[in-house]
N, C-alpha and C positions, 0 to 999 in steps of 0.2 A: 884511447880511452881508460879514463878513472874509471876505479872497481870503488862500489859502497863501500863506504866505510860504516860499521854500524855496530853496536854492544848488541849483542844477540842474548837474549835473557835465558839466564842457567850456566852460562856456562863455566868452564873453569877458567882458570888465568891462562890456560895453552891453546884456549878457545876452543873444547869440546863439551858435549853436553851428554849427558846419559842416555841411549836407545830407551832407557823406561821409564825418562820423566816425559822425552820427546815424544815416545809413544802413546803413554797416554791423552798427551794432547792432540795430538794428530787421530787418536780413535774417537773424540771430544767434536769433531767438527768433520764436516765434508772435506773431499779433495781441494774444489776451489777455497776455499776458507784457507786452510793450511797453504796453499800456492801463494794464496797473497799474504801471507804474516813472511811465509819464509820462501821471498820470491828470489833464490839462488840456490845454484846446487852445493852439493854436500858430499863429503868424504865418510863411509860408513865403515870403520873397521872391524873386519868380520874374524879375519884369523891373524896370528902370531907365530905360527912355527915355524922354523928355520927348515930349508928342503922343499915345501912344496911348494909347485908353482900356483899363481894365482889364475886361474883359468875359468871360463862358464860352465865346465863339467865339473868343476871340483866341489865336494860338498859346502854349502853354506853352515856358520855357525858349529864348527867344528874345532871344540877344545883339546890339543893332544893331552895325553897322558903320560903315567910310567916317565923312563929315563930323559924324553925330551919335553918334557914342564919343567924336570930338573935344571937340564941345562939352559932353556929362557931363564930358570931365574938365576940362576949364575952368570949366564953370557949375556942376557938380553936387561939386565935390569928391571927397571920399571914396568917391562913393555906389558905386562898382563893389565895394568890399568887404562890402556887405552882398548882392552876388549869390548868391543859392543857399543865403543864410544864415536859420538858425530860430531865434526868438524865440517863448519860452515863456509864457505869461500867467499870472504869478505873480509875487510880491514879492519883491521882490529884498531880504535881509538889508538890515535898515538904514535903507529907504527908508519916509517916512512915509504920510500916508493909507492904511491898511489897508481900504477899501471897494473900492478901483481899482486898475486898471494903466495906469500913467500912460509916454506915449510921447511922445518928442521928442528937440529937441537936445541941451536942457540935461541935463549927467552927472549928476544927481540924479533922472532918470527910471527907473522899471522896465527899458525897454527905449528905448536910447537909438539914434537916427538921426541922427548927427553929420554935415549934410546941409543946404547954404545952404535949402533950398526948402522945409523942415519948422521949422516952430514951437519955439521951447525947451521949453515946453509945450503940444504941438501937439492932445492927445486923451487920453482914456483908455477902457480898458473896466470895464464893471461887470458881477457876476452874481448874480440874483438867487434862485441857487438851481436855478430850472428852464432859464433861456437866459442868454445872454451880449449886451450891450448896445456900443455904440462910439458916443462923444460927444467931435465936433469941437470943442475948446474955443477958438472964434472963430480957427483959427489964421490965418497971413496966407494962406497958399495953398491953403486949404482941403484936403478929404478928399472922397474919392468910393467912393461903394459901388456895384457893381457899374455901373459907367458913371455916375452920379447922383448929383450933390453936396448933399454931407448937410447940416441946415439947422444952422447953430452952437448950442451948449449944447441941443440936443436927442440923447437915447438913441437908438438906432437899432437895433433887435434883427439880431444877425449868426446867422447860420447855416454849420453848416462848409459849403466849397467859396466861403462867400461871395468877392471878388475886392476888394480894399480898395485906393486910391490914396493916399497921407501926401505931402500936398505936388504938386509937378511931376513927380518921380522916383522914387518907390520903391511899386513896386505889391507886393504880397501877399496871398497866400490865409491866410482864416483856415479852420484845421483840426482835427477835431475827434480825440483819439488814434488810431481806428481808420483814419480819411482819411488820416494822416500816416503810418501804417505802411503804408497799401498806394503812397502816392506816394512812397514810400523805397523800397520792395520794386519798383516799378514799370518 
């Protein structure tokens, strides 16, 4: 199944939109209208600290301080710019491979995490019409889903609310449109 190609209004060249801008839009309309306008899942980057496992029990939207923040700035490159950003699982116009949404450090991915611990082509999302799946494409630093390491090159189903770590720094929550609306309005 081909995935929708769409230029999402307000997205950066890397495929992300700020939580604040999207939140203002979400608060101005009911969930049904928002879900029609953004009828595809999203990744909400909620944490960028090394060493913490993304789990449902972890505190949401916690920025580390002190030595950990210094380590991120030195080793993580531009990792802080993704914190609280939202990336939609759509094909960016002009990107190849219509059957999946690619994620990685290289600028030709659909969602670009220009961070040292994310591989050039880290992985991809697919949709078979009824469910989404995430595949780690043999990335150097791996991908975790709800705290468990994904097996390379194996498609793993994801559902709204799942937490994903790409490499060693970026933790994102996979959210369906209604769940994203609730997160932005909460």
